[in-house]
DOPALUM-240378 format. One record per residue (C-alpha): x, y, z; residue in three letters; residue number from 0. Coordinates in Angstrom, 2 decimals. Layout:
residues N
px:py:pz:residuo:num
X:Y:Z:ALA:NUM
...
***
This chain:
residues 354
px:py:pz:residuo:num
-2.73:19.13:5.42:MET:0
-4.56:17.83:1.88:ARG:1
-2.63:14.18:1.13:ARG:2
-2.36:11.78:-1.97:GLY:3
-5.47:12.63:-4.08:ALA:4
-7.24:14.88:-2.19:GLU:5
-4.05:17.21:-3.19:ARG:6
-4.20:16.10:-6.70:GLU:7
-8.06:16.46:-7.11:ILE:8
-7.91:20.37:-4.95:HIS:9
-5.08:21.59:-7.97:GLY:10
-6.21:20.02:-10.77:LEU:11
-9.53:21.30:-10.52:GLY:12
-8.84:24.77:-9.15:THR:13
-6.42:25.03:-12.12:ARG:14
-8.64:23.70:-14.64:LEU:15
-11.64:26.59:-13.16:VAL:16
-8.97:29.34:-13.63:ALA:17
-8.45:27.92:-17.02:ARG:18
-11.78:28.43:-18.20:GLY:19
-13.03:24.96:-18.02:GLU:20
-16.48:24.09:-16.30:GLU:21
-15.81:21.89:-14.12:VAL:22
-17.96:20.16:-11.29:ARG:23
-16.67:18.08:-8.10:LEU:24
-18.75:15.08:-6.42:LEU:25
-17.21:14.07:-3.46:THR:26
-18.77:12.55:-0.07:SER:27
-18.62:13.38:3.71:THR:28
-19.02:11.04:6.58:PRO:29
-21.22:13.17:8.73:THR:30
-23.68:16.14:7.98:GLY:31
-26.07:16.24:5.35:LEU:32
-25.57:16.64:1.62:THR:33
-24.33:19.96:0.56:ARG:34
-22.87:22.62:-1.75:ARG:35
-20.26:25.03:-1.50:ARG:36
-17.49:26.33:-3.48:VAL:37
-13.82:25.74:-2.82:LEU:38
-11.08:27.88:-4.12:ASP:39
-13.19:28.57:-7.23:GLY:40
-13.91:24.90:-7.87:LEU:41
-17.54:24.29:-7.12:PRO:42
-18.66:20.79:-4.76:VAL:43
-21.13:18.99:-3.90:ARG:44
-20.64:16.49:-0.75:TYR:45
-22.74:13.92:-0.52:VAL:46
-23.13:12.35:2.78:ARG:47
-22.04:8.16:2.74:LEU:48
-23.97:5.93:5.07:PRO:49
-21.93:4.72:8.53:HIS:50
-19.35:2.33:7.64:PRO:51
-20.35:-0.33:10.31:ARG:52
-23.37:-1.89:8.18:PRO:53
-21.59:-1.33:5.02:LEU:54
-18.86:-3.78:6.42:ALA:55
-21.14:-6.29:8.12:GLU:56
-23.03:-6.52:4.49:ARG:57
-19.35:-6.91:2.85:GLY:58
-19.33:-3.71:1.02:LEU:59
-16.69:-0.87:1.41:SER:60
-17.57:2.87:1.16:ASP:61
-16.29:2.80:-2.28:VAL:62
-19.35:0.17:-3.33:ALA:63
-21.71:3.11:-1.24:ALA:64
-20.53:5.95:-3.25:PHE:65
-20.75:3.92:-6.74:ALA:66
-24.59:3.70:-5.35:ALA:67
-24.73:7.22:-4.35:ILE:68
-22.82:8.68:-7.77:ALA:69
-25.16:6.71:-10.08:LEU:70
-28.22:8.92:-9.60:PRO:71
-26.15:12.26:-9.65:ALA:72
-24.77:10.91:-13.03:LEU:73
-27.85:10.15:-14.68:LEU:74
-28.85:13.61:-13.96:ALA:75
-25.65:15.19:-14.83:SER:76
-24.77:16.97:-18.20:ARG:77
-21.32:16.94:-18.22:ALA:78
-19.69:16.05:-21.63:ASP:79
-16.86:14.39:-19.65:LEU:80
-16.68:12.18:-16.40:VAL:81
-13.48:12.10:-14.80:HIS:82
-13.61:9.28:-11.92:ALA:83
-10.73:9.31:-9.06:TRP:84
-11.71:5.44:-7.86:HIS:85
-13.05:2.75:-9.42:TYR:86
-16.59:3.02:-7.89:GLY:87
-17.42:6.35:-9.43:ASP:88
-16.10:5.18:-12.83:ALA:89
-18.09:1.83:-12.45:TRP:90
-21.28:4.58:-11.25:ALA:91
-19.89:6.64:-14.74:ALA:92
-19.84:3.50:-17.08:VAL:93
-23.40:2.36:-15.73:GLN:94
-24.73:5.66:-16.25:ALA:95
-24.01:6.02:-20.13:GLY:96
-25.11:2.85:-20.72:ARG:97
-28.89:3.69:-19.50:VAL:98
-28.87:7.60:-20.08:HIS:99
-26.54:9.53:-22.08:ARG:100
-22.72:7.96:-23.46:ARG:101
-19.77:10.41:-22.88:ARG:102
-16.39:9.63:-22.25:PRO:103
-15.22:8.25:-18.91:VAL:104
-11.73:8.59:-17.88:VAL:105
-10.71:6.57:-14.52:LEU:106
-6.95:8.20:-12.58:LYS:107
-5.91:5.13:-10.32:LEU:108
-4.36:8.06:-7.86:THR:109
-2.92:4.78:-5.76:GLY:110
-1.93:1.05:-6.82:THR:111
-4.43:-1.43:-6.78:VAL:112
-3.35:-4.90:-6.09:VAL:113
-4.67:-8.08:-7.92:PRO:114
-4.09:-10.18:-5.21:GLU:115
-5.90:-7.64:-2.51:ARG:116
-8.69:-7.42:-5.11:MET:117
-9.66:-10.77:-5.69:GLU:118
-10.66:-10.84:-1.54:GLN:119
-13.47:-8.42:-1.95:VAL:120
-16.27:-9.67:-3.95:ARG:121
-18.51:-6.55:-4.53:VAL:122
-15.26:-4.58:-4.98:ASP:123
-13.47:-7.09:-7.34:ARG:124
-16.72:-6.73:-9.94:ARG:125
-16.56:-2.48:-9.53:LEU:126
-13.45:-2.66:-10.31:PHE:127
-13.02:-4.89:-13.28:ARG:128
-16.46:-3.36:-15.03:GLU:129
-14.98:0.15:-14.31:ALA:130
-11.62:-0.62:-16.13:ILE:131
-13.29:-2.54:-19.12:ALA:132
-15.77:0.46:-19.37:GLY:133
-13.33:3.13:-19.19:ALA:134
-12.36:5.06:-22.13:ASP:135
-8.83:5.76:-20.42:GLU:136
-7.27:4.51:-17.20:VAL:137
-4.46:6.67:-16.11:TRP:138
-1.98:5.87:-13.38:CYS:139
0.75:8.11:-11.62:ASN:140
3.65:6.51:-12.52:SER:141
5.96:3.99:-13.97:ARG:142
6.25:1.91:-11.14:TYR:143
2.15:1.85:-10.58:ALA:144
1.58:0.90:-14.31:HIS:145
3.93:-2.25:-13.77:GLU:146
2.20:-2.78:-10.70:VAL:147
-1.27:-3.28:-12.64:MET:148
-0.36:-4.52:-15.75:ALA:149
-1.73:-7.82:-14.54:PRO:150
-5.06:-6.67:-14.96:PHE:151
-4.37:-6.47:-18.78:GLY:152
-5.77:-3.10:-19.00:VAL:153
-4.08:-0.48:-21.22:PRO:154
-3.08:2.43:-19.01:MET:155
-1.73:5.71:-19.43:HIS:156
0.94:7.23:-16.65:VAL:157
-0.59:10.91:-16.37:VAL:158
1.10:12.01:-13.20:PRO:159
-0.56:14.58:-10.66:ALA:160
1.02:17.73:-10.52:GLY:161
2.49:20.08:-7.68:VAL:162
2.55:23.62:-7.40:ASP:163
6.05:25.03:-8.05:LEU:164
4.78:28.98:-7.17:ASP:165
3.92:27.48:-3.73:ARG:166
6.73:25.03:-3.56:PHE:167
10.10:26.62:-3.88:ARG:168
13.66:27.46:-2.63:ALA:169
13.03:30.57:-0.09:ARG:170
17.12:31.46:0.64:GLY:171
19.48:30.71:3.48:ALA:172
18.47:27.41:5.45:LYS:173
18.90:27.87:9.43:GLY:174
21.95:26.89:11.36:ASP:175
20.65:23.54:12.96:ARG:176
20.49:20.71:10.48:PRO:177
16.65:19.79:10.18:THR:178
15.01:16.59:8.82:VAL:179
11.57:17.05:7.66:LEU:180
9.29:14.00:7.62:CYS:181
5.64:14.51:6.16:THR:182
4.74:10.95:6.17:SER:183
1.54:10.17:8.06:ALA:184
2.30:9.03:11.57:PRO:185
-0.50:7.02:12.13:GLU:186
-0.13:4.69:8.69:ASP:187
2.14:1.77:9.24:PRO:188
2.94:1.78:5.40:ARG:189
4.54:5.00:5.57:LYS:190
6.98:3.41:7.81:ARG:191
7.79:6.48:10.17:LEU:192
9.19:3.78:12.70:VAL:193
12.56:3.11:9.91:ASP:194
13.55:7.00:10.50:VAL:195
13.29:6.78:14.40:LEU:196
15.25:3.63:14.64:ASP:197
18.01:5.25:12.46:ALA:198
17.79:8.52:14.08:TRP:199
20.74:8.04:16.92:PRO:200
23.04:7.09:14.51:ALA:201
22.10:10.25:12.33:VAL:202
23.02:12.29:15.77:LEU:203
25.97:10.46:16.54:SER:204
27.76:11.95:13.58:GLU:205
25.51:15.28:13.73:VAL:206
24.76:15.90:16.97:PRO:207
22.88:19.11:16.71:ASP:208
20.54:17.80:13.83:ALA:209
16.42:18.28:14.65:ARG:210
14.01:15.79:13.21:LEU:211
10.35:17.38:12.41:VAL:212
7.42:15.17:11.76:ILE:213
4.26:16.87:10.33:ALA:214
1.27:15.07:10.23:GLY:215
-1.50:14.29:12.62:HIS:216
-1.11:11.96:15.55:VAL:217
-2.56:10.48:18.44:THR:218
-1.15:10.25:21.67:GLU:219
-0.92:6.57:21.71:PRO:220
1.25:6.69:18.64:THR:221
3.41:9.63:19.49:ARG:222
4.70:7.60:22.52:ARG:223
4.87:5.01:20.38:ALA:224
7.52:6.49:18.31:LEU:225
9.37:8.55:20.78:LEU:226
9.51:5.46:22.81:ASP:227
11.76:3.70:20.28:ARG:228
14.70:6.70:20.87:LEU:229
16.80:6.66:23.70:PRO:230
16.09:9.60:26.25:SER:231
19.16:11.30:25.03:SER:232
17.71:11.70:21.48:ALA:233
14.13:12.78:22.15:ILE:234
14.70:16.29:22.63:ASP:235
15.86:16.64:19.21:SER:236
12.47:15.18:17.65:VAL:237
9.43:17.54:17.37:ALA:238
5.76:16.16:16.40:LEU:239
4.28:19.46:15.42:VAL:240
0.54:17.85:13.71:GLY:241
-0.84:19.03:10.55:ASP:242
0.38:21.78:8.58:LEU:243
-1.66:24.01:6.16:ASP:244
-0.50:24.33:2.60:ASP:245
1.83:27.59:3.31:ASP:246
3.46:26.21:6.90:ALA:247
3.58:22.98:4.68:LEU:248
6.17:24.68:1.98:ALA:249
8.01:26.80:4.17:GLU:250
8.62:23.76:6.37:ALA:251
10.03:21.81:2.80:TYR:252
12.34:25.00:2.22:ALA:253
13.60:25.57:5.50:GLN:254
14.79:21.80:6.31:ALA:255
18.17:20.55:5.34:HIS:256
17.05:17.30:4.22:ALA:257
13.53:15.39:3.67:VAL:258
13.08:12.13:4.42:VAL:259
10.43:9.66:2.75:ALA:260
10.46:6.34:4.13:PRO:261
6.78:5.20:3.01:ALA:262
6.68:1.76:0.92:LEU:263
4.96:1.41:-2.36:HIS:264
4.19:5.15:-3.25:GLU:265
2.27:5.29:-6.68:ALA:266
3.87:8.84:-7.17:LEU:267
5.90:10.27:-4.09:GLY:268
4.28:13.75:-4.06:LEU:269
6.25:14.21:-0.27:THR:270
9.52:13.38:-2.65:THR:271
8.35:16.11:-5.41:ILE:272
7.35:18.99:-3.32:GLU:273
10.68:18.93:-1.28:ALA:274
12.51:19.00:-4.37:LEU:275
10.49:21.36:-5.61:ALA:276
11.42:23.29:-2.50:SER:277
15.07:22.89:-3.19:GLY:278
15.71:20.39:-0.63:THR:279
17.45:16.83:-1.02:PRO:280
15.34:13.65:-0.25:VAL:281
16.35:10.75:1.45:ALA:282
14.09:8.09:0.47:GLY:283
12.82:4.13:0.18:ALA:284
13.76:2.30:-2.32:ARG:285
10.02:1.38:-2.77:SER:286
7.69:2.33:-5.17:GLY:287
7.93:5.68:-7.20:ALA:288
9.99:7.23:-4.86:THR:289
13.35:5.07:-6.01:ALA:290
12.82:6.46:-9.43:ASP:291
12.13:9.82:-8.69:LEU:292
15.60:10.12:-6.79:LEU:293
19.23:10.02:-8.46:THR:294
22.38:10.91:-5.76:ASP:295
22.58:14.57:-7.48:GLU:296
19.31:15.15:-5.49:VAL:297
19.21:12.67:-2.53:GLY:298
19.74:9.08:-1.08:ALA:299
18.05:5.85:-1.24:ARG:300
17.68:3.17:1.30:PHE:301
16.14:-0.29:2.08:GLU:302
12.55:-0.25:3.90:PRO:303
12.97:-1.73:7.55:ALA:304
17.42:-1.30:7.29:ASP:305
17.86:1.51:10.37:ALA:306
21.77:1.45:9.07:GLU:307
21.18:2.45:5.68:ALA:308
18.35:4.81:6.25:CYS:309
20.86:6.76:8.44:ALA:310
23.07:6.62:5.77:ALA:311
21.02:8.05:3.50:ALA:312
19.83:10.60:6.02:LEU:313
23.36:11.48:6.18:LEU:314
24.03:11.80:3.05:ALA:315
20.87:13.64:1.97:ALA:316
21.82:16.73:4.64:LEU:317
25.40:16.38:3.27:ALA:318
23.65:17.43:0.13:LEU:319
21.63:20.37:1.31:GLY:320
24.92:22.27:2.76:GLN:321
25.98:22.12:-0.94:GLN:322
25.11:25.38:-2.83:PRO:323
24.24:23.67:-6.26:SER:324
21.66:21.05:-4.70:THR:325
18.73:23.66:-4.88:ALA:326
19.11:24.44:-8.29:GLU:327
19.44:20.33:-9.27:ARG:328
16.34:19.61:-7.12:CYS:329
14.29:22.14:-8.68:ARG:330
15.15:20.95:-11.82:ALA:331
14.17:17.31:-11.28:ALA:332
10.69:18.42:-9.77:ALA:333
9.98:20.95:-12.79:THR:334
8.24:17.90:-15.12:PRO:335
5.81:17.84:-12.55:PHE:336
4.71:21.38:-12.49:GLY:337
0.66:21.81:-13.04:TRP:338
1.42:23.84:-15.99:ASP:339
3.03:20.93:-17.88:ALA:340
0.01:18.08:-16.26:VAL:341
-2.83:20.37:-16.76:VAL:342
-1.59:20.40:-20.46:ALA:343
-1.33:16.69:-20.20:GLN:344
-4.54:16.35:-19.01:VAL:345
-6.35:18.38:-21.32:GLN:346
-4.42:17.07:-24.64:ALA:347
-6.15:13.34:-23.48:ARG:348
-9.41:14.56:-22.97:TRP:349
-9.86:16.62:-25.78:ALA:350
-8.99:13.22:-27.68:GLY:351
-12.20:11.75:-26.31:LEU:352
-14.49:14.40:-26.14:VAL:353
***
C-alpha cells in the first residue's frame, strides 16, 4: 500500500509523464545498490542511504543523509525545475543553485512540520530553515497544514494531493452485511486505531451483524494488542487483512458501507478523500484536515480518544451508507481533489516560475 507522500509522488509523476512532461524522480532505498528503473512510465533513480544507526549516533536523521546524497545528483542535473518533497532535498536543490545553475525550487511539505519539534533537532532545523527560505515557493496540502506551519513566517500555497477518480469510484450495490473499513496504519499510534477498537462493542450493540475490516501491515504483537481490547464476543466481527494493492483497496472502499479515519493531525486525509470518491461516507476524527473534509451529508466527526463519540459517528456513517443519495454526495465532495484538477494547478504554478 503506497501511503501519504509515496501515493502523491507516484500519482503526480505518472500523470505528468502521461501529459508529455520530462520527469525524473530521485529517491532513496535503505538496502541494495544504487539503481534505476521505470515505474509505471516514471523514470526513478534509487540511491542507497547509509545505515540509520550510525547517523542517529551522530545526531543526523535520514533526511540529513538524503540531503548530502541528493546534492551531487542535483549539481549534475539539467532539470529546469526541482520539485522537492522534503526539506532535505529542497536544501540540496537550493545549495546546488548557489554553486552551479540557478533554477526554481518548489518545496512541497506533504505533512506538517511542528515548530516546537523542529527546534529539538539541530542539523535538521538548519536544513529546514535554509530550505524554506531559499525555495521559490513552499506548498502544503491543506488549510490546516498552512495554519500549523504559519509560525515559520514563510508564505505557503495550498496545493493538495490528488486522487484517482477513475480507480476510486462507486461500484454498484454493497454487500448485505454492514461493513466498516479502516485503512489507518495499525502500527502507527498517531493513527489512533485503538479508538475504533474501543468503540466497536457499542457499534455491535446497535448493529449486531456489523463487520470491521482493518487494512495495512500489522505485526503479530500489534494484532494481539488490538484484539485484546475487544470482548471475546466481538473478535470474530473484526478482520485484519494486511496490505492491499491499489485495485484491492479501491474495491474495499467501494464495498464498505462506511470508512473510519481516526488519525490525528492529518495534513490532508487521503483515506477520507479516497473513501468519498468511492461513494462511501466517513466517520472521521475531529483533528487535522479530516474535519474540514466532512459535512453531515457525507460523514460524521468525533473527538479523538472518546470511544462513545467514535461509536456514535460510526453508527451515523453506517446510516448514511444506507441512503441511496449518499454515494453521489460523497463523490461530489471528492471531485475537487481529482488528479486532473490537481495536475493543472501544479503545472500552472510551475509555469509562473520557469
